N, C-alpha and C positions, 0 to 999 in steps of 0.2 A: 503494500500499499504505499509505503514511504517511497519507493522508486516511482511509482505512479504520479505522486503529488510532485516529486521534483523534476519530472519530465513535463508535467503541465505548467508549472512555474517558469521553467527555462524556456519553453516554448512561448508564454506569455510575454516573458523579459524580451525574447529575442524579436518578437512581433512589433513590441514598442519602439525598438531601434529605428524601425522603417517607417513608423508612424508619422503623419503629418504635424509639423509642429504647432503648439497651441498658440492662438491668437488671443492677445489681451487687449482690452480698450484702455486707451492712454487715462490716468489719473484725472480727476475734476471733470470728467464727463459722464453724464448719467444716461446712459443709453439703456439701461435696464427697464425704463419705464416705456420703451418703445412698444407700440401694440402690434408691430409687425418686424420681424428681422429676416431680411432676405440675404442668404449666403449666396454670393456668386449670382449675377445677372447680367442681362443685355436688354437696353432698351432702343428701340429705333425713333429716331427723331425724323419727322416729315413735313413737306411744305403743305401748304393749304390744298393741293391736288393729291395729296398722299403719296407723294415721289419721295423716298428717301433720301434725307440730305445729311444725316450723321447716324453714328452708331455709338452709344455710352455703354460701356462695361465697367463693372465694379466688382470689387470682392464681396461688400457688405454693403446693404442698405437698411437704414432704420427709419420707420415710417410710425408717426402717431395719428389716431383718430381724428384730433382735433387739429390738425396741421394739412397746410397744401403743399408740403415740401417733404423731401427725402434728403436724411444726412448720409452722405456716402463715404466709403473708404475703398481706397485702392483705385481711383478713377482713370479711366482711359478712353478719350474720347476720339474718333475719327470723323472728320468732316470731309464729303464726298463733291467731286466735280459733277456736273450734268452728265458725264459719261460712264460715271461711277467710280472712277480712279478715286484715290486717296488725295485731297487737297491738303489736308493738315492733321495733326495729331496734336492732342494734349494729353500729358500725363500727370498725376498729382497724388499726393498722399491722401486727401479728403475733397470733400465736395458738396455743394448743396444744389439739388436739381428740383425745379418745380415742374411737375407734369404736365399742369395746365398750360404753360406758356412755352414750355421746353426750354427753359434758361438754365444755364449753369453756371455756379461760381465753383472754380477749381481752388484750393489752399494746400500751402504746404510743397516745396520743392516743385514748383510747377515748371513744366518744360512744354514749350508749344515749338512744333517743327513744322516747316513747310519744304518739302523735298524738291520739288520743282525749282524753288525760288532760292536752294542753298540757305535757307534761313533758321535760325534757332533764337528762340527767346526764352529767357529765365527769369522767373518772378516767384514772389510768396503769393499772389493772387492774381486770378484771371477769371475775367468774367466773357460768357458768351450768350449772344442773344440772337436766335437763328431768325426770329420775325423783323428784326431790324439789321440783319446781317451784319452785326457789329462785335468785336472785341475790345475791351477795355482793362486798364488796372490802375488803381489808386496807389500801387507799390512800386518801389524802385525795380527797375527791371534792367537787363542785359541782354542786348541781341547781336547776334553774330551775324552777318550778311555778306557773303560773296567776299571773305577774308577781312571784312572791316568789322570793327566793335564800337557798339553805341551803348551809353548808358542813359538812364533818365530816372525820373521820379514817379512819372504817370505817363500813360499814353491812351489814346482812343484810335482805332483803326476799323475800317471795312473788311471784310473776309479775305480780300484781294490784296489788302495793303496798298492799296492806289491811294487812299486818303488816311495817312498816317499822322496823326497830330501828338506831339510829345511835349511833356513839361520838364524842365531841368534837363535838357538833353547834353550830353558830351560825348565827341567822336574821336576814335584814336585809331 
C-alpha cells in the first residue's frame, strides 16, 4: 500500500512540474467582485456594415453587471486594412474595453507597431476609437520611424498617421 501511495504522490508531483504557471492579480485591484471572469478570449470589432476592422484578444476579462466596460489583462489588438491584411498591432499588459462603442484604452508597456510604415510607438497608455478612426495618448511616448526617434508628452492621430499631432515633441 505504501508503494502505491508513493507512486501516486510521485506522479502528482511530476505532473505539477509541467503545469501552467499560476496567474495572480496585482495587489490593490479587487477583481474578486467581478460578476463574470473570462479566461482567454477574442472580440471582433466591426464597422457599421459588419465588416471586421480589428480583432481584440485578451488573456483575462473581468465584467461587472452594473458596468458597461470590461477590464482586460494581456491585451493584443490587431487592426486590419480593407483587404484584410494587418494594418497595426497593439500589445499591452492591461486594457479597458467598452463593447458598446468598441473603444479600447490599453495600459502598461503599450507597444504599437505599424509594419508597412516601419513604425513602432511605445507609451504607458494608448486610446483607440474605431468610430472616430483615431488613436491618442496623454502619456509620454517614444516613436521609432524609418530609423528616426521622436519623443513627446502626448499625441493624437488618425489610424493612418496622416494627421499626427504631438505635444512636447523632440526628435533625434
